[in-house]
C-alpha positions as CSV (number, residue, x, y, z in Angstrom):
1,X,87.8,133.0,118.9
2,X,91.4,131.2,118.7
3,X,91.1,130.5,122.7
4,X,87.7,128.4,121.9
5,X,88.8,126.9,118.9
6,X,92.1,125.6,121.1
7,X,89.7,125.0,124.0
8,X,87.4,122.9,121.7
9,X,90.1,121.0,120.0
10,X,92.0,120.0,123.1
11,X,88.6,118.6,124.6
12,X,87.8,116.4,121.6
13,X,91.6,115.0,122.2
14,X,91.8,113.4,125.2
15,X,93.6,110.5,126.0
16,X,90.7,108.4,126.1
17,X,89.4,110.2,122.7
18,X,92.8,109.4,120.9
19,X,92.7,105.9,122.0
20,X,89.3,105.5,120.5
21,X,89.9,107.5,117.5
22,X,93.4,104.9,117.1
23,X,90.7,101.9,117.1
24,X,88.3,103.7,114.6
25,X,91.2,104.4,112.2
26,X,92.6,101.1,112.7
27,X,90.2,98.5,112.9
28,X,89.2,98.2,109.1
29,X,93.4,97.7,108.7
30,X,94.1,95.3,111.6
31,X,91.5,92.8,110.3
32,X,91.3,91.4,114.0
33,X,88.2,89.5,112.7
34,X,90.2,87.6,110.8
35,X,91.8,86.0,113.9
36,X,88.3,84.8,114.6
37,X,86.9,83.5,111.7
38,X,89.0,80.7,110.1
39,X,89.6,79.4,113.7
40,X,86.3,77.4,114.1
41,X,86.7,76.2,110.4
42,X,90.5,75.2,111.2
43,X,89.3,73.2,114.3
44,X,86.5,71.4,112.4
45,X,88.8,70.8,109.5
46,X,91.7,68.9,111.7
47,X,88.5,67.1,113.3
48,X,87.3,65.7,109.8
49,X,91.5,64.7,109.1
50,X,90.8,62.8,112.4
51,X,87.7,61.0,111.0
52,X,89.7,60.4,107.7
53,X,92.9,59.1,109.1
54,X,90.8,55.8,110.0
55,X,90.4,54.8,106.4
56,X,93.0,52.9,104.7
57,X,96.7,53.7,105.2
58,X,99.8,53.9,103.0
59,X,103.2,54.9,102.6
60,X,104.0,58.7,101.0
61,X,108.0,57.9,101.1
62,X,108.4,56.7,97.5
63,X,110.7,59.5,96.3
64,X,112.0,61.4,99.5
65,X,114.0,64.3,99.7
66,X,117.7,63.9,99.6
67,X,118.3,65.4,103.1
68,X,115.4,63.6,104.8
69,X,112.1,65.2,105.7
70,X,112.4,68.5,108.1
71,X,108.6,68.5,109.6
72,X,107.0,65.1,108.9
73,X,107.7,62.4,111.4
74,X,106.2,59.4,110.1
75,X,106.3,59.1,106.2
76,X,105.5,55.6,105.8
77,X,101.9,56.4,107.3
78,X,99.6,59.0,105.8
79,X,97.4,58.3,108.7
80,X,99.9,59.0,111.1
81,X,101.0,62.3,109.2
82,X,97.3,63.4,109.6
83,X,97.3,62.7,113.2
84,X,100.8,64.9,113.4
85,X,98.9,67.8,111.7
86,X,96.2,67.8,114.0
87,X,98.1,67.2,117.1
88,X,100.5,70.3,116.2
89,X,96.9,72.4,115.4
90,X,95.6,71.0,118.8
91,X,98.6,72.9,120.2
92,X,98.8,76.0,118.4
93,X,95.2,76.7,119.1
94,X,95.7,75.8,123.2
95,X,99.0,78.1,123.1
96,X,97.0,81.0,121.1
97,X,94.0,81.2,123.9
98,X,96.6,81.1,126.9
99,X,99.1,83.7,125.1
100,X,95.9,86.3,124.0
101,X,94.7,86.0,127.9
102,X,98.2,86.8,129.0
103,X,98.5,89.7,126.2
104,X,95.2,91.4,127.2
105,X,96.3,91.1,131.0
106,X,99.6,92.8,130.0
107,X,98.6,95.6,127.9
108,X,95.7,96.4,130.1
109,X,98.4,97.7,132.6
110,X,100.0,100.2,130.0
111,X,97.7,103.0,130.5
112,X,98.3,103.1,134.1
113,X,101.7,103.5,133.5
114,X,101.5,106.3,131.1
115,X,99.4,108.2,133.3
116,X,101.9,108.0,135.8
117,X,104.7,108.9,133.4
118,X,102.7,111.6,132.4
119,X,102.4,113.0,135.9
120,X,106.2,112.7,136.3
121,X,106.8,114.7,133.2
122,X,104.2,117.6,134.5
123,X,106.8,117.9,137.5
124,X,109.0,121.2,137.5
125,X,111.6,119.7,139.2
126,X,113.8,117.8,136.6
127,X,115.5,115.8,139.0
128,X,112.1,114.1,139.6
129,X,111.7,113.2,136.2
130,X,115.5,112.0,135.7
131,X,115.0,109.7,138.4
132,X,111.4,108.1,138.2
133,X,110.4,108.4,134.1
134,X,112.6,105.9,133.1
135,X,111.0,103.2,135.6
136,X,107.6,104.1,134.0
137,X,108.7,103.5,130.7
138,X,110.9,100.7,131.5
139,X,107.5,99.2,132.7
140,X,106.0,99.6,129.4
141,X,108.9,98.3,127.6
142,X,108.8,95.1,129.6
143,X,105.3,94.6,128.9
144,X,106.0,94.9,125.3
145,X,109.1,92.6,125.1
146,X,106.8,89.9,127.2
147,X,103.9,90.4,124.5
148,X,106.4,90.5,122.1
149,X,107.8,86.9,123.2
150,X,104.0,85.4,123.4
151,X,103.0,86.3,120.1
152,X,106.5,85.1,118.7
153,X,106.4,81.7,120.3
154,X,102.6,81.7,118.9
155,X,103.1,82.6,115.4
156,X,105.9,80.0,115.4
157,X,103.2,77.2,116.5
158,X,100.8,78.1,113.1
159,X,103.7,78.3,111.3
160,X,104.8,74.7,112.1
161,X,101.4,73.3,111.5
162,X,101.5,75.2,107.8
163,X,105.2,73.7,107.3
164,X,104.0,70.1,108.3
165,X,101.1,70.6,105.8
166,X,103.1,71.5,103.3
167,X,105.6,68.8,103.5
168,X,102.9,66.3,103.4
169,X,101.4,67.7,100.4
170,X,104.8,67.5,98.6
171,X,105.7,64.1,99.7
172,X,102.4,63.1,98.1
173,X,103.3,64.8,95.0
174,X,106.7,63.3,95.2
175,X,105.1,59.9,95.6
176,X,103.1,60.6,92.5
177,X,99.9,60.0,94.1
178,X,98.6,62.8,91.8
179,X,98.1,62.8,88.1
180,X,97.6,65.2,84.9
181,X,95.8,68.3,85.9
182,X,95.7,67.2,89.9
183,X,99.4,67.3,90.0
184,X,99.6,70.8,88.3
185,X,97.3,72.0,90.5
186,X,98.7,71.0,93.7
187,X,102.3,72.0,92.7
188,X,100.4,75.8,92.3
189,X,98.7,76.0,95.8
190,X,102.4,74.7,97.4
191,X,103.8,77.8,95.1
192,X,101.1,79.9,96.5
193,X,102.0,78.9,100.2
194,X,105.3,79.5,99.5
195,X,104.8,82.9,98.1
196,X,102.8,84.1,101.2
197,X,105.8,82.9,103.5
198,X,108.2,85.1,101.3
199,X,105.6,87.4,101.4
200,X,105.7,87.2,105.4
201,X,109.6,87.9,105.2
202,X,109.2,90.8,103.0
203,X,106.7,92.1,105.4
204,X,109.4,91.1,108.6
205,X,112.1,93.0,106.6
206,X,110.0,96.0,105.7
207,X,108.7,95.9,109.6
208,X,112.7,96.3,110.8
209,X,113.4,99.1,108.1
210,X,110.4,101.0,109.8
211,X,111.4,100.6,113.2
212,X,115.2,101.6,112.2
213,X,113.4,105.3,110.1
214,X,111.5,105.7,113.0
215,X,114.2,105.8,115.7
216,X,116.3,107.9,113.2
217,X,112.8,110.2,112.6
218,X,112.8,110.7,116.3
219,X,116.5,111.5,116.5
220,X,116.0,114.1,113.4
221,X,113.1,115.8,115.6
222,X,115.4,117.0,118.2
223,X,118.2,118.2,115.7
224,X,115.3,119.8,114.0
225,X,114.1,121.7,116.8
226,X,117.9,122.8,117.5
227,X,118.3,124.0,114.2
228,X,115.2,126.0,114.0
229,X,116.1,127.8,117.0
230,X,119.7,128.0,115.9
231,X,118.4,130.0,113.2
232,X,115.8,132.0,115.1
233,X,116.4,135.7,115.7
234,X,115.8,137.1,119.0
235,X,112.3,138.5,119.9
236,X,110.7,135.8,117.2
237,X,109.9,133.2,120.0
238,X,106.1,132.6,119.0
239,X,107.1,132.2,115.3
240,X,109.5,129.3,116.4
241,X,106.6,127.2,118.4
242,X,104.6,127.4,115.0
243,X,107.4,125.6,113.5
244,X,108.3,123.2,116.7
245,X,104.3,122.4,116.2
246,X,104.9,120.9,113.1
247,X,107.7,118.7,114.2
248,X,105.8,117.0,117.0
249,X,102.7,116.6,114.2
250,X,105.1,115.0,112.0
251,X,106.2,112.8,114.7
252,X,102.9,111.2,115.6
253,X,102.3,110.8,111.6
254,X,105.7,108.9,111.4
255,X,104.3,106.5,114.4
256,X,100.8,106.3,113.0
257,X,102.2,105.7,109.4
258,X,104.7,103.0,110.4
259,X,101.9,101.3,112.2
260,X,99.9,101.3,109.2
261,X,103.0,99.7,107.3
262,X,102.4,96.4,109.3
263,X,98.5,95.8,107.9
264,X,99.7,96.9,104.3
265,X,100.0,94.1,101.8
266,X,103.8,94.0,100.2
267,X,104.5,95.6,97.0
268,X,107.5,94.8,95.5
269,X,107.2,97.9,93.4
270,X,106.8,100.7,96.2
271,X,109.0,101.6,99.2
272,X,106.1,102.0,101.5
273,X,108.5,103.2,104.7
274,X,110.2,105.8,102.7
275,X,106.8,107.1,101.5
276,X,105.5,107.3,105.2
277,X,108.9,109.2,106.2
278,X,108.0,111.7,103.6
279,X,104.3,112.2,104.4
280,X,105.2,112.7,107.7
281,X,106.6,116.1,106.8
282,X,103.2,117.4,105.6
283,X,102.4,119.5,108.8
284,X,105.5,121.2,108.8
285,X,105.2,122.1,105.0
286,X,101.8,123.4,105.7
287,X,102.7,125.3,108.8
288,X,105.4,127.0,106.8
289,X,103.4,127.9,103.9
290,X,100.7,129.7,106.1
291,X,103.3,131.3,108.0
292,X,104.4,133.1,104.9
293,X,100.8,134.2,104.5
294,X,100.5,135.3,108.2
295,X,103.6,137.2,107.8
296,X,102.6,139.2,104.5
297,X,99.7,140.3,106.3
298,X,96.9,139.1,103.3
299,X,94.1,137.0,103.5
300,X,92.2,135.3,100.3
301,X,90.1,138.9,100.1
302,X,93.2,141.0,100.3
303,X,95.2,142.4,97.4
304,X,98.5,144.0,99.4
305,X,101.1,142.8,101.2
306,X,102.1,144.8,104.1
307,X,105.8,145.6,103.6
308,X,106.5,147.5,106.5
309,X,105.3,144.5,109.0
310,X,107.5,142.0,106.8
311,X,110.6,143.6,107.4
312,X,112.5,143.7,110.8
313,X,114.3,146.6,111.0
314,X,115.9,146.0,113.9
315,X,117.5,142.8,113.0
316,X,117.3,143.9,109.0
317,X,116.1,140.7,107.9
318,X,112.8,139.9,106.1
319,X,110.7,137.8,108.3
320,X,110.4,135.3,106.0
321,X,113.9,134.5,105.8
322,X,113.6,132.2,109.0
323,X,110.5,130.3,106.9
324,X,113.0,129.8,103.9
325,X,115.6,128.0,106.2
326,X,113.0,125.9,107.5
327,X,111.9,124.5,103.8
328,X,115.6,124.2,103.2
329,X,115.7,121.9,106.5
330,X,113.0,119.7,105.6
331,X,114.3,119.6,102.0
332,X,117.5,118.4,103.6
333,X,116.1,115.9,105.9
334,X,114.8,113.7,102.8
335,X,118.3,113.8,100.8
336,X,119.0,110.3,101.9
337,X,115.3,109.1,101.6
338,X,114.5,106.9,98.3
339,X,113.0,108.4,95.5
340,X,108.8,108.3,95.4
341,X,106.5,110.4,93.9
342,X,105.6,112.0,97.2
343,X,109.4,112.9,97.8
344,X,109.2,115.0,94.6
345,X,105.9,116.7,95.7
346,X,107.7,117.6,98.9
347,X,110.9,118.8,96.8
348,X,108.8,120.9,94.4
349,X,106.6,122.3,97.8
350,X,109.6,123.4,99.4
351,X,111.5,124.7,96.4
352,X,108.4,126.8,95.3
353,X,108.4,128.0,99.4
354,X,112.2,129.1,98.9
355,X,111.7,130.9,95.8
356,X,108.6,132.7,97.2
357,X,110.5,133.6,100.0
358,X,113.6,134.8,98.3
359,X,111.2,137.1,96.3
360,X,109.7,138.6,99.3
361,X,113.0,139.2,100.6
362,X,114.2,141.0,97.2
363,X,111.6,143.7,97.8
364,X,111.2,143.6,101.6
365,X,114.0,146.0,102.4
366,X,112.4,149.3,100.5
367,X,109.0,147.9,100.0
368,X,109.0,148.8,96.4
369,X,107.1,146.4,94.4
370,X,104.6,146.9,91.5
371,X,101.2,145.7,91.9
372,X,101.5,143.0,89.2
373,X,104.6,141.7,91.1
374,X,102.5,142.0,94.3
375,X,99.4,140.2,92.9
376,X,101.5,137.6,91.5
377,X,103.3,136.5,94.9
378,X,100.0,136.8,96.8
379,X,98.7,134.2,94.3
380,X,102.1,131.9,94.2
381,X,101.5,132.2,98.3
382,X,97.5,130.9,98.4
383,X,98.5,128.2,95.4
384,X,101.0,127.1,97.7
385,X,98.9,127.1,100.7
386,X,96.3,125.1,98.6
387,X,98.9,122.2,97.3
388,X,100.2,121.9,101.0
389,X,96.9,121.2,102.5
390,X,96.4,118.7,99.3
391,X,99.2,117.0,100.6
392,X,98.3,117.2,104.1
393,X,95.0,115.6,103.2
394,X,96.8,112.8,101.5
395,X,99.4,112.5,104.1
396,X,96.5,112.0,106.6
397,X,95.2,109.5,104.5
398,X,98.2,107.2,103.9
399,X,99.4,107.6,107.5
400,X,96.1,107.1,109.6
401,X,97.0,109.8,111.6
402,X,94.1,111.7,113.1
403,X,92.8,114.9,111.4
404,X,92.1,116.7,114.9
405,X,95.2,115.7,117.4
406,X,96.0,117.3,120.5
407,X,99.1,119.9,121.3
408,X,101.6,118.2,123.6
409,X,101.0,119.4,127.1
410,X,104.3,121.7,127.4
411,X,103.2,123.2,124.1
412,X,99.3,124.0,125.1
413,X,100.4,125.2,128.4
414,X,103.0,127.8,126.7
415,X,100.8,128.8,123.9
416,X,97.8,129.4,126.4
417,X,99.7,131.9,128.4
418,X,100.8,133.9,125.4
419,X,98.7,136.5,123.8
420,X,100.5,136.2,120.5
421,X,98.8,133.3,118.9
422,X,98.5,132.6,115.0
423,X,95.7,134.7,113.5
424,X,92.2,133.7,114.3
425,X,91.5,133.4,110.6
426,X,94.3,130.4,110.1
427,X,93.0,128.6,113.5
428,X,89.4,128.9,111.6
429,X,90.7,127.7,108.4
430,X,92.4,124.7,109.9
431,X,89.5,123.8,112.2
432,X,87.3,123.5,109.1
433,X,90.0,121.6,106.9
434,X,89.9,119.0,110.1
435,X,86.6,118.6,110.3
436,X,85.9,117.8,106.6
437,X,89.2,115.6,107.0
438,X,87.7,113.8,109.8
439,X,84.8,113.2,107.8
440,X,86.4,112.0,104.8
441,X,88.8,109.4,107.0
442,X,86.0,108.0,108.6
443,X,83.9,107.4,105.8
444,X,86.9,105.8,103.7
445,X,87.5,103.8,106.9
446,X,83.6,102.6,106.8
447,X,84.0,101.9,103.4
448,X,87.2,99.7,103.9
449,X,85.5,98.2,107.0
450,X,82.6,97.0,105.1
451,X,84.5,95.4,101.8
452,X,86.7,93.5,104.5
453,X,83.3,92.0,106.4
454,X,81.8,91.2,102.7
455,X,85.6,89.3,101.7
456,X,85.5,87.7,105.2
457,X,81.8,86.6,104.7
458,X,82.7,85.0,101.2
459,X,85.5,83.4,102.5
460,X,83.7,81.7,105.0
461,X,80.9,80.6,102.8
462,X,83.5,79.0,100.3
463,X,85.4,77.1,103.1
464,X,82.1,76.0,105.0
465,X,80.8,74.8,101.2
466,X,84.0,72.3,101.2
467,X,83.2,71.0,105.1
468,X,79.9,70.3,104.1
469,X,80.6,68.3,101.1
470,X,83.2,66.4,103.3
471,X,80.7,65.7,106.1
472,X,78.5,64.2,103.5
473,X,80.9,61.5,102.6
474,X,80.7,58.1,104.0
475,X,83.8,56.9,105.1
476,X,84.6,54.1,102.2
477,X,83.8,57.0,99.8
478,X,86.7,59.3,101.0
479,X,89.2,59.1,98.4
480,X,92.6,60.5,98.3
481,X,91.8,63.6,96.3
482,X,89.1,64.8,99.0
483,X,91.5,64.5,101.7
484,X,94.2,66.4,99.8
485,X,91.4,69.0,99.6
486,X,90.8,69.4,103.1
487,X,94.6,69.6,103.5
488,X,94.9,72.5,101.1
489,X,91.8,74.2,103.0
490,X,93.3,73.8,106.0
491,X,96.5,75.1,105.2
492,X,94.7,77.9,104.0
493,X,92.7,78.9,107.1
494,X,95.8,78.1,109.4
495,X,97.9,80.7,107.2
496,X,95.3,83.2,107.9
497,X,95.5,82.7,111.5
498,X,99.0,82.7,111.2
499,X,99.3,86.0,109.3
500,X,97.3,87.7,112.1
501,X,99.8,86.4,115.1
502,X,102.5,87.9,112.8
503,X,100.7,91.2,112.9
504,X,100.7,91.0,116.7
505,X,104.6,90.3,116.6
506,X,105.2,93.5,114.7
507,X,102.8,95.6,116.9
508,X,104.6,94.7,120.2
509,X,108.3,95.2,118.0
510,X,106.7,98.9,117.3
511,X,105.8,99.8,121.3
512,X,109.2,98.0,122.7
513,X,111.2,100.4,119.9
514,X,109.2,103.7,120.8
515,X,109.9,103.1,124.1
516,X,113.8,102.0,123.7
517,X,114.1,105.1,121.6
518,X,112.8,107.5,124.3
519,X,114.8,106.1,126.9
520,X,118.0,106.0,124.9
521,X,117.8,109.3,123.0
522,X,114.8,111.3,124.1
523,X,115.5,111.2,127.8
524,X,119.3,111.6,127.2
525,X,118.2,114.8,125.5
526,X,116.2,115.7,128.1
527,X,119.3,115.2,130.6
528,X,121.6,117.1,128.9
529,X,119.8,119.9,127.3
530,X,122.1,123.0,126.6
531,X,122.2,126.0,128.6
532,X,121.5,127.9,125.2
533,X,117.8,127.8,125.4
534,X,117.0,128.4,128.9
535,X,116.2,132.0,128.0
536,X,113.1,130.9,126.1
537,X,110.1,130.3,127.7
538,X,109.2,126.8,125.6
539,X,112.9,125.9,125.9
540,X,114.7,122.5,124.9
541,X,113.6,120.8,128.2
542,X,109.8,121.4,127.3
543,X,110.4,120.0,124.0
544,X,112.1,117.0,125.1
545,X,109.0,116.7,127.6
546,X,106.6,116.8,124.9
547,X,108.7,114.2,122.8
548,X,108.4,112.0,125.5
549,X,104.9,112.7,126.0
550,X,104.2,112.1,122.6
551,X,106.2,108.9,122.5
552,X,104.6,107.4,125.2
553,X,101.1,108.4,124.1
554,X,101.5,106.6,120.7
555,X,102.9,103.7,122.4
556,X,99.7,103.5,124.9
557,X,97.2,104.1,121.6
558,X,99.0,100.6,119.8
559,X,98.9,98.9,123.1
560,X,95.3,100.0,123.6
561,X,94.2,98.7,119.7
562,X,95.8,95.3,121.0
563,X,94.1,95.2,124.0
564,X,90.7,95.4,122.1
565,X,92.1,92.6,119.8
566,X,93.2,90.3,122.7
567,X,90.0,90.9,124.8
568,X,87.7,90.1,122.0
569,X,90.0,87.5,121.0
570,X,89.9,85.8,124.1
571,X,86.5,85.9,124.8
572,X,85.5,84.1,121.4
573,X,87.8,81.5,122.3
574,X,86.5,81.0,125.9
575,X,82.8,80.9,124.2
576,X,83.5,79.1,120.9
577,X,87.0,77.9,120.6
578,X,88.2,76.1,123.3
579,X,85.7,73.5,123.9
580,X,86.1,72.6,120.6
581,X,90.0,72.0,120.8
582,X,89.6,70.2,123.9
583,X,86.8,67.7,121.9
584,X,89.6,67.3,119.3
585,X,92.2,66.0,121.6
586,X,89.5,63.7,122.7
587,X,88.6,62.7,119.4
588,X,92.3,62.1,118.5
589,X,92.8,59.9,121.3
590,X,89.3,57.6,120.8
591,X,89.0,54.3,119.1
592,X,87.8,55.2,115.8
593,X,86.1,51.5,115.2
594,X,83.9,52.3,118.5
595,X,80.5,54.2,118.4
596,X,81.8,56.9,120.9
597,X,84.0,57.9,118.3
598,X,81.6,59.2,115.8
599,X,79.3,60.6,118.9
600,X,82.1,62.9,119.8
601,X,82.8,63.7,116.1
602,X,79.1,64.8,115.6
603,X,79.6,67.0,118.8
604,X,82.9,68.9,117.6
605,X,80.9,69.5,114.0
606,X,77.7,70.8,115.8
607,X,80.1,73.0,118.0
608,X,82.2,74.1,115.3
609,X,79.0,74.9,113.2
610,X,77.7,76.8,116.2
611,X,81.3,78.7,116.4
612,X,81.1,79.9,113.2
613,X,77.9,81.6,113.4
614,X,78.6,83.1,116.6
615,X,81.9,84.7,115.7
616,X,80.1,85.8,112.3
617,X,77.5,87.3,114.4
618,X,80.2,88.7,116.8
619,X,81.5,90.3,113.6
620,X,78.2,91.9,112.2
621,X,77.5,93.6,115.8
622,X,81.1,94.9,115.7
623,X,80.6,96.3,112.3
624,X,77.4,97.8,113.7
625,X,79.3,99.3,116.7
626,X,82.0,100.7,114.7
627,X,79.2,102.4,112.5
628,X,77.4,104.0,115.5
629,X,80.7,105.2,117.2
630,X,81.9,106.6,113.7
631,X,78.7,108.6,113.5
632,X,79.2,109.6,117.2
633,X,82.5,111.0,116.7
634,X,81.4,113.0,113.5
635,X,78.3,114.5,115.6
636,X,80.3,115.3,118.6
637,X,82.9,117.2,116.3
638,X,80.0,119.1,114.7
639,X,78.5,119.9,118.1
640,X,81.6,121.2,120.2
641,X,84.0,122.4,117.2
642,X,82.2,123.1,113.9
643,X,79.2,125.2,116.1
644,X,81.3,127.7,117.6
645,X,83.0,128.3,114.3
646,X,81.9,131.6,112.3
647,X,79.5,130.8,109.3
648,X,81.8,130.7,106.1
649,X,80.4,131.4,102.4
650,X,79.7,127.9,100.6
651,X,82.3,128.6,98.0
652,X,84.8,128.3,100.7
653,X,83.2,125.2,101.9
654,X,83.2,123.8,98.6
655,X,87.0,124.7,98.4
656,X,87.6,122.9,101.3
657,X,85.9,119.7,100.1
658,X,87.5,119.9,96.9
659,X,91.0,120.0,98.4
660,X,90.5,117.3,100.7
661,X,88.6,115.2,97.9
662,X,92.0,115.9,96.1
663,X,94.1,114.8,98.9
664,X,92.1,111.3,99.0
665,X,92.2,110.7,95.3
666,X,93.6,107.4,94.7
667,X,94.6,108.1,91.3
668,X,96.9,110.6,93.0
669,X,95.8,113.1,90.3
670,X,96.6,115.9,92.7
671,X,100.3,114.4,93.1
672,X,100.9,114.0,89.4
673,X,99.5,117.7,88.6
674,X,102.3,118.8,90.9
675,X,105.4,116.7,89.7
């Protein structure tokens, strides 16, 4: 059974499967549709501003700032300022198209470099790995750095447009072109815009912190491996293998969690980066809890501890002593982490695990323990496993890491060769949890995606309403207030496009950072492995290979997500945006008094309306495809993994569903109960 579960899991978690899984998990949070829907509206608004700029002109420099204007070039002419906004907008969209196309081409190469890197890692010759792997990883890093530059430059273009509009609106306020409620409303809008900018800076700081913590986490994984081996008694190699599996899973959790940090709104009350670091320990904790159950040789139906197997007469030690040291190590890794509810949970889980191990060590040497005490300890172990499962479910939810994940290649190879695997009961139970957890994850992301699409449609209707009102105005009817409304909406729409480019910047920072860590730390560890661990079949070199594989794998996953975004944007931009951007350029260069101007304006209006409908149809089509892919993924898991598991009693299934539900509880009732 164990072999069948392992084989089925590996077949469900190929590199392509995991890239697609990452897209499914991250699609609602990456919100790539928000690149698309504000774009036609932004271009349409710029077109209307060109039209408006042909009306009466006036100066806005009545009360200029002491140090002068930083962004607007012509404060004596409101008309010239509007044209400056349009011109900078034209450059922003023009560069966005070019940059996205280049990003699409660059990121399409990363899977090939990753495949080559993996082939090199599989070489038995260490010299080959040392000689050729750095080049492949450097290729990935160079792409990430190039895309980072492209994203950064484009994001700055949209920032410039927003800053010109902000300064223009501030100039209008200072020139006292507003009165009463209008003045208050305009000041509020400017404050909102500045708060968004502040939030963007906070996100930037948080992302930098995430990079730093991720690098520390990758270093810590190597230290954890060495510490685990140092405390491993001779002849216990397969026990150590289980814990190493937890360490590699924690790396996946940390990287996917840090990617999700990019897409979360800033919340001053929570240190999200610290939380992700804590949640990434969940797999290690669950492994430790389940290992105690294996060592005392009981399952849910048993009521006896097998004391003879628990105590190692040769080494004069209780087998759970090693597990206690792992709990202590996990706890130690979080000492410097800032406090949060998740950290308290981990501390409690580790402390309970250590206490159980101490109790077992007390009775193990002679095996004399009364029935009541024995039953009490069994209950504590099963309660610990349940709590660890709840925490692991919460971790998968918070980090967006896959419930069904592949084992790194070297570990899988060694485990396949070995006959001393984890008991079949544990493998079956974990498979059931993984299936139920995948179902819960995809259900949640589907709900989130639906809300995103609803909000997106609502925002589009609101902006369209403003645009329709504007277009119904005759030039002579357009007053200053209407023009300002258009500027504010233009600033909002541009702001949404800019936010998406900020995400692109963070994505490539993440890829670049993962590869830099691989080159600077993990590869160094691989090269300078100590001779001490060479006697083990799964040695430090194999672990370093698996670490390198995990890091390259995650970098490739992120690049694949970005490739999907960039390919879609480039496609939509070619079909719907660039012709309109060109039309905007023509409009700006034309004489407003000639009839050709009105004709070109109508063409731009119709083109933007068509683009709006086209992009919304694409969003809905992709939502439909997303639903189909989610359903297909679950059906495949049921067909290939669930079908091979032995039938389970209804109460066991209900228990698993309750644990998963507790892990996904937004009120964090489970967390509160355990603190």
